[in-house]
N, C-alpha and C positions, 0 to 999 in steps of 0.2 A: 430516423432511419431504423425501422424495425426489421429484424431478420429472424428467420426461423431458428429455434434453439438448436436444431440439428446442424446448423451452419457453423457451429463452434465446437471445438474440442477442448475440454478441460482436463488437465492432468496435474497431479500432485507429485512433486519431487522432494527429496530430502535435502538436508543441509549441503550435500555435495552438488546440488543443482543451483545453488545461489548465484553462481556466475552467469547462468542463463538469463537472469533478469537485467543484467548490466546494460544492454542497449536501450531497453525501455526506461530503466532508471535514469540514464543520462538524459533522456527526453523529459522526464519528470523534473529533473534538476533544472533544466533550461526553463521549463514552464514556471517553476517556483521562483527562479531568479527574475523572470519578467513580472511576476506578481509583486515581489518584494522590492523591485528596483534595486536589486542587490547583486553584487558580483562575488559574494562570498564563495570560496572554493569548497563547496560541499562535494567531497570526492567519494567515489564508490568504495574504495578499499577500506577507509576508516568506518564508513557506515556498515559495510559488510561485516567487519570485525565486531562492531557494536551489536549487531543483530545476532551473530553467531555466539558471542559471549553471553548475551542475555538468554539465548535459547539453551546454552550449555547447562544452565541451572534449572531449566524448565523444558518447554516443548516448542517446536518450530514446525510451521506448515507453509510451504511455498506452492502456490498454484499458478500455472501458466495456461494461457488461452491462445489458441490459434484459430483462424477461420479457414474454412475449406478452400477459399479462393485466394488466400494470403499465404505466401510461402513461409513466413516466420511468425514468431509469437507476436501478438498484438495487444496483450494485456497480462497483468500479473497481480497477485496479492500475496504479501508476506505477512503472516500472522504468528504471534508468539504467545505463549502462556508462561509467565514468570514463575519462579519457585513459590512465590506467595499467592499464586492463583489468579493473577491479573492477566486477562486476555487482552491483547492489543493488536489492532490492525496497524502494523508498523509502516507499511508502504503499499500503495496500490496505484496502478496506472492503466489507462485504456487509451490506445491510439485515438487521436481526434476523430478520424473518419468512422470509428466504431462506437463513439459515444452516443448514447440514446438508443442503443440496440438491446439493452438489457444485460449486457455482459458485466458491467460494474455492479449492478444490483445482485446478479447471481453470485458474483465473487463475495460480496458482503454476506449474503444468505449462507453461503457455504462456510465462510469464516465463523459466523455466529453459531451455526450448527456444530462446527468443530469445537468451539469454546464450550458449548453445552456438553458435548460428548466427553470432554476431558475434565469436566468439573470446574471450569473457570468461575471464580467467585465474583469477578467484576469484568467489565469490558470497556475499553477506551480506544480512542483514535485521536491523533493530533492532526490538525489542519493548519496549513500555512496561513498567516495573516493575509487578508485580502482575498482569500479563495472562498468567496461567498457561495459560489455554486457547489463547492464541496460541503460546506456547512449545511446548505439546504438538502443536499443529497443524503448525508448521514442522518439528518434530522428525521427523514422518512423511516429510519430503522431504530428510532428512539434515542439516538445520541443527542445530547443537549450540551451547550457550552456550560462549563462549571468554573472555569478560571481563565485568566489571560496571563501568559508568561511573557515578561518583558526581558530582553537580553541586551546588555550594553555591548556595543561594538568596540572591539579592542583596536588600538592604534595600528597594529600590524595587519589588520584585515583590509582587504581591498574594498 
């Protein structure tokens, strides 16, 4: 589904706009749970606090995207640069009906340009296990797997 670039509106908000991503983040959480066959309670508030505290020592960029024919935001990208200069695409999501439209690629290009403009010394992104489409997507931008993090599930996790 290719759409004209003018069909999308990109806007950058500050840390005070982080709550605007919540509806889309919830959809991302459901998507990840289906990939991982996991019902772990990845909740918005703890993730929000994690991103805000990481950004407090460095820099934060939140970009939201809406489509002219779509009443609400349909994509977002949260990027941070830590105090030690590591740029990270912390979270990104595009509504399924808009995937393949170039929105995700544009969000990554904008995040990478921002990393360069603020002098990030390295750039990373974490992809959920099993999300091979995302691995292939980020590979197009030069991101390559460097390690695999294994996490033991605790008894109190669902």
